[in-house]
C-alpha positions as CSV (number, residue, x, y, z in Angstrom):
1,X,51.4,-6.7,28.1
2,X,54.5,-8.6,27.0
3,X,54.8,-12.3,27.3
4,X,58.3,-13.9,27.5
5,X,59.6,-17.5,28.1
6,X,62.8,-18.9,29.4
7,X,64.3,-22.2,30.4
8,X,63.6,-23.3,34.0
9,X,66.5,-24.0,36.4
10,X,65.5,-27.7,36.0
11,X,66.7,-27.5,32.4
12,X,63.5,-29.1,31.2
13,X,60.5,-26.8,31.7
14,X,59.7,-23.6,29.9
15,X,58.8,-20.8,32.2
16,X,56.1,-18.3,31.0
17,X,56.3,-14.8,32.3
18,X,54.6,-11.5,31.8
19,X,55.7,-7.8,31.9
20,X,53.3,-4.9,32.0
21,X,54.7,-1.5,31.2
22,X,53.4,2.0,31.9
23,X,52.8,4.3,28.9
24,X,55.2,7.0,30.1
25,X,58.5,6.9,32.0
26,X,58.7,4.2,34.7
27,X,59.3,5.1,38.3
28,X,59.9,1.6,39.7
29,X,59.4,-2.1,39.2
30,X,57.2,-4.6,41.1
31,X,57.7,-8.3,40.7
32,X,54.8,-10.5,41.8
33,X,55.3,-14.0,43.1
34,X,51.9,-15.7,42.7
35,X,50.4,-18.3,45.0
36,X,49.4,-22.0,44.8
37,X,47.0,-23.2,42.1
38,X,46.9,-19.9,40.3
39,X,49.0,-17.9,37.7
40,X,50.4,-14.5,37.1
41,X,47.8,-13.1,34.8
42,X,45.2,-13.3,37.6
43,X,47.1,-10.1,38.8
44,X,46.4,-8.2,35.7
45,X,43.9,-5.7,37.4
46,X,46.5,-4.9,40.1
47,X,49.3,-4.6,37.4
48,X,47.1,-2.2,35.4
49,X,46.6,-0.1,38.5
50,X,50.3,0.1,39.1
51,X,51.3,0.8,35.5
52,X,48.8,3.6,35.6
53,X,51.0,5.0,38.5
54,X,54.2,4.6,36.5
55,X,55.4,1.1,37.7
56,X,56.6,-1.8,35.6
57,X,55.1,-5.0,36.8
58,X,56.3,-8.5,36.1
59,X,55.9,-12.0,37.2
60,X,56.3,-15.7,36.1
61,X,54.0,-18.7,36.2
62,X,55.9,-21.1,38.5
63,X,56.7,-24.5,37.0
64,X,53.5,-26.6,37.1
65,X,51.3,-23.5,37.0
66,X,49.5,-21.6,34.3
67,X,51.2,-21.4,31.0
68,X,54.4,-22.9,32.4
69,X,52.6,-26.3,32.8
70,X,53.2,-28.5,29.9
71,X,49.7,-29.9,30.1
72,X,46.9,-30.7,32.6
73,X,48.9,-33.7,33.9
74,X,51.8,-31.4,34.8
75,X,49.7,-28.9,36.9
76,X,50.9,-28.8,40.5
77,X,54.2,-30.6,39.8
78,X,57.3,-28.4,40.1
79,X,60.4,-30.4,39.3
80,X,61.8,-33.9,39.5
81,X,64.4,-32.9,42.1
82,X,61.7,-31.5,44.5
83,X,63.9,-28.5,44.7
84,X,62.8,-25.2,46.3
85,X,66.0,-23.7,45.1
86,X,65.0,-24.3,41.5
87,X,61.7,-22.5,42.1
88,X,63.6,-19.5,43.6
89,X,66.1,-19.6,40.7
90,X,63.2,-19.2,38.2
91,X,62.0,-16.2,40.2
92,X,65.5,-14.8,40.2
93,X,66.1,-15.2,36.5
94,X,63.2,-12.9,35.8
95,X,64.4,-10.5,38.6
96,X,67.8,-10.3,37.0
97,X,66.5,-9.9,33.5
98,X,64.1,-7.1,34.3
99,X,66.5,-5.4,36.6
100,X,69.1,-5.3,33.9
101,X,66.6,-3.6,31.6
102,X,65.6,-1.1,34.3
103,X,68.9,-0.4,36.0
104,X,68.6,2.4,38.6
105,X,64.9,2.0,39.2
106,X,63.6,0.9,42.6
107,X,62.8,-2.8,42.5
108,X,60.2,-4.4,44.8
109,X,59.0,-7.9,45.2
110,X,55.5,-9.0,46.3
111,X,54.6,-12.6,47.2
112,X,51.1,-13.8,47.9
113,X,50.1,-17.0,49.7
114,X,52.5,-19.8,48.7
115,X,54.3,-17.0,46.9
116,X,54.7,-15.2,50.3
117,X,56.7,-18.1,51.6
118,X,58.8,-18.1,48.4
119,X,59.2,-14.4,48.9
120,X,60.4,-14.8,52.5
121,X,63.0,-17.3,51.4
122,X,64.0,-15.1,48.5
123,X,64.6,-11.9,50.5
124,X,66.8,-13.8,52.9
125,X,69.1,-14.5,49.9
126,X,68.7,-11.5,47.7
127,X,67.0,-8.8,49.8
128,X,70.1,-6.5,49.6
129,X,69.2,-6.1,45.9
130,X,65.6,-4.9,46.6
131,X,64.0,-1.7,47.6
132,X,61.3,-3.4,49.6
133,X,59.1,-6.5,49.9
134,X,55.4,-7.1,50.4
135,X,54.5,-10.3,52.2
136,X,50.8,-10.9,51.5
137,X,48.5,-13.6,52.8
138,X,51.3,-15.4,54.8
139,X,51.3,-17.4,58.0
140,X,53.5,-19.1,60.6
141,X,53.8,-22.8,61.3
142,X,55.9,-24.8,63.7
143,X,59.0,-26.9,62.8
144,X,57.5,-30.1,64.2
145,X,54.2,-29.7,62.2
146,X,56.1,-29.0,59.0
147,X,58.5,-31.8,59.5
148,X,55.6,-34.2,60.0
149,X,53.9,-32.9,56.9
150,X,57.0,-33.4,54.8
151,X,57.4,-37.0,56.3
152,X,53.8,-37.9,55.5
153,X,54.2,-36.5,51.9
154,X,57.4,-38.6,51.4
155,X,55.6,-41.7,52.7
156,X,52.6,-41.2,50.5
157,X,54.8,-40.6,47.4
158,X,56.8,-43.7,48.2
159,X,53.7,-45.8,47.7
160,X,51.9,-43.9,45.0
161,X,54.6,-41.8,43.2
162,X,55.5,-38.1,43.3
163,X,52.9,-37.3,40.7
164,X,50.1,-38.7,42.9
165,X,47.3,-36.2,43.8
166,X,46.6,-37.2,47.4
167,X,43.2,-36.3,48.9
168,X,44.7,-37.1,52.3
169,X,47.6,-34.6,51.9
170,X,45.3,-32.0,50.4
171,X,43.0,-32.4,53.4
172,X,45.9,-32.2,55.8
173,X,47.0,-28.9,54.3
174,X,43.6,-27.2,53.7
175,X,40.9,-29.2,55.4
176,X,40.2,-26.7,58.1
177,X,40.4,-23.6,56.0
178,X,36.7,-23.4,55.2
179,X,35.5,-24.3,58.7
180,X,34.3,-20.8,59.5
181,X,32.6,-20.4,56.2
182,X,30.9,-23.8,55.7
183,X,27.5,-22.3,55.5
184,X,28.3,-20.4,52.3
185,X,27.9,-23.4,49.9
186,X,31.4,-23.3,48.5
187,X,34.6,-25.1,49.6
188,X,36.6,-22.0,48.5
189,X,34.7,-19.4,50.5
190,X,37.8,-18.9,52.6
191,X,39.4,-17.1,49.6
192,X,37.1,-14.1,49.5
193,X,34.0,-12.4,50.9
194,X,33.3,-11.5,47.3
195,X,31.3,-14.4,45.9
196,X,31.9,-13.4,42.3
197,X,35.6,-13.8,42.9
198,X,35.0,-17.3,44.3
199,X,32.9,-18.2,41.4
200,X,35.5,-17.0,38.9
201,X,38.2,-19.0,40.7
202,X,36.1,-22.1,40.7
203,X,35.4,-21.9,37.0
204,X,39.2,-21.7,36.2
205,X,40.9,-25.0,35.5
206,X,44.2,-23.4,36.3
207,X,43.0,-22.7,39.8
208,X,41.0,-25.8,40.8
209,X,43.5,-28.7,40.3
210,X,44.8,-30.6,43.3
211,X,48.5,-30.4,44.0
212,X,50.7,-33.5,43.4
213,X,52.8,-34.9,46.3
214,X,55.7,-33.2,44.5
215,X,54.0,-29.8,44.7
216,X,53.1,-30.3,48.4
217,X,56.7,-31.3,49.2
218,X,58.0,-28.0,47.8
219,X,55.2,-26.0,49.5
220,X,55.9,-27.5,52.9
221,X,59.6,-27.0,52.3
222,X,59.0,-23.3,51.5
223,X,56.9,-22.7,54.6
224,X,59.5,-24.5,56.8
225,X,62.3,-22.4,55.3
226,X,60.4,-19.2,55.6
227,X,59.7,-19.8,59.3
228,X,63.2,-21.0,60.2
229,X,65.3,-18.8,62.4
230,X,68.3,-18.8,60.1
231,X,66.1,-17.5,57.2
232,X,64.6,-14.7,59.3
233,X,68.0,-13.7,60.6
234,X,69.4,-13.5,57.0
235,X,66.9,-10.8,55.9
236,X,68.8,-7.5,55.5
237,X,68.2,-5.3,58.6
238,X,67.4,-2.2,56.5
239,X,65.0,-3.8,54.0
240,X,61.5,-2.4,54.1
241,X,59.0,-5.3,54.6
242,X,55.3,-4.9,54.7
243,X,53.0,-7.7,55.9
244,X,49.4,-7.4,54.7
245,X,46.5,-9.9,55.1
246,X,42.9,-10.2,55.8
247,X,42.1,-10.7,59.5
248,X,39.7,-13.5,58.5
249,X,42.3,-15.4,56.4
250,X,42.8,-18.9,57.7
251,X,46.2,-19.2,56.0
252,X,47.4,-16.6,58.6
253,X,45.4,-18.2,61.4
254,X,43.1,-15.2,61.3
255,X,45.8,-12.7,61.8
256,X,47.7,-14.5,64.6
257,X,50.2,-16.2,62.2
258,X,50.8,-12.9,60.3
259,X,51.6,-11.1,63.6
260,X,53.9,-13.9,64.7
261,X,55.9,-13.6,61.4
262,X,56.0,-9.8,61.8
263,X,57.2,-10.0,65.4
264,X,59.9,-12.5,64.5
265,X,61.3,-10.3,61.8
266,X,61.3,-7.3,64.2
267,X,63.1,-9.3,66.9
268,X,65.7,-10.3,64.3
269,X,66.6,-6.7,64.0
270,X,64.8,-5.8,60.7
271,X,63.8,-2.3,61.7
272,X,61.7,-1.2,58.7
273,X,58.9,-3.7,59.1
274,X,55.2,-2.8,59.1
275,X,51.9,-4.7,59.2
276,X,48.3,-4.2,58.3
277,X,45.3,-6.5,58.7
278,X,42.1,-5.8,56.8
279,X,39.1,-6.2,59.0
280,X,36.7,-8.9,57.7
281,X,38.8,-9.7,54.6
282,X,39.8,-13.2,53.8
283,X,42.7,-14.6,51.8
284,X,42.7,-12.9,48.4
285,X,42.7,-9.3,49.6
286,X,43.5,-8.0,46.1
287,X,40.3,-9.5,44.9
288,X,38.1,-8.9,48.0
289,X,35.9,-6.0,49.0
290,X,39.0,-4.1,50.4
291,X,41.0,-4.2,47.1
292,X,40.9,-0.5,46.5
293,X,42.2,0.2,50.0
294,X,44.9,-2.5,49.6
295,X,46.0,-1.1,46.3
296,X,46.3,2.4,47.8
297,X,48.3,1.1,50.8
298,X,50.7,-0.8,48.6
299,X,51.2,2.1,46.3
300,X,52.0,4.2,49.3
301,X,54.6,1.6,50.4
302,X,56.2,1.6,47.0
303,X,56.2,5.4,46.7
304,X,57.7,5.9,50.2
305,X,60.5,3.5,49.4
306,X,61.2,4.4,45.8
307,X,64.5,6.2,46.3
308,X,66.6,5.5,43.2
309,X,69.4,3.1,43.8
């Protein structure tokens, strides 16, 4: 595993990134866009699986996450400009750097959870440079709901500052996620059927912090952008896109939001779109009971679309 750093698009933060390489000749590249309140090295087991199959795997810690955070006070704070474009630019910097080193190899992107919404915005801009995209643990929300969430976040920050960690905004975003699992004695049971995964998550300070208003503003902006018609229409029509999620994942409204996102992309004329929902699985399907099946399905997707460019 190689660790690298580079200057964020905000010209202030240092972005931490990781590259995993196979022992032999590489057959492709998979760039992972991690989710909210986590970091790229949580994907090490999946990366090791892929490197064992010949793929280079890379990914960065978003600003305000993992080793890109300057300290605990910075966790969940992206940039002073509240700019989604800067977050996408940090993802793109790594994409361009690794692509230059691996010219000619198929290049895939995979976004999970919050990262799935970053991914959906990203492929609308740069999808023509990719061999395929995996959209994992995503959902679909209406414009009015998201506009309201953004307005409430701005109002809260106006009184308490953008670095405020609002219990109200957090409850607005996630309050209902654990409703179906409230008898399991953890507020994070919605993440996984696997209780060990939940326990490990809850013991990790880089996973259990509350987002700042700044973080929520960019999250809601990313979701709004991903679900917007103009974003969906901008995705290249021949780009292979694979939606995967647990059918018990509240982020995707228990499969309904994932299906809506899939259908919207199909209706926009993107003709190489597929979807799979894993029965009984929750949000973190790469860490849940179905992880072996998920890994095999994703490898199949990468292999089928690994025609050298």
